C-alpha positions, 0 to 999 in steps of 0.5 A, spaced: 923 625 509 927 619 508 924 612 507 924 607 513 929 603 510 934 609 508 933 611 516 935 604 518 941 605 513 943 612 516 943 609 523 947 603 521 952 607 518 952 612 524 954 606 528 959 604 524 963 610 523 962 613 530 961 607 535 959 608 542 960 616 540 954 615 535 949 618 540 953 624 541 954 625 533 947 625 532 946 630 538 951 635 534 947 634 528 941 636 531 944 642 534 947 644 528 940 643 524 936 647 530 941 653 529 940 653 522 932 652 523 932 646 519 926 643 521 926 637 516 933 636 518 931 636 525 926 631 524 930 626 520 936 626 525 931 625 530 928 619 527 935 616 526 936 617 533 931 613 535 934 607 530 941 608 533 938 608 540 934 601 538 940 598 535 945 600 541 939 596 545 937 602 548 929 604 548 928 598 544 926 591 544 931 586 548 936 583 543 937 576 543 943 573 545 
């Protein structure tokens, strides 16, 4: 598993690359890994998904203006 810092860096990069479509990209990655039965990969992308949601302001702390 990646470190917390690495997971945040991945989430940030996913957002920079995919913008509003970031959640869809994450879901596609998790789906592909599920088909490959890659449990470690699924866990990593789920952790990234949580951070992407937080960075997007969903399921995370309220962002200050």
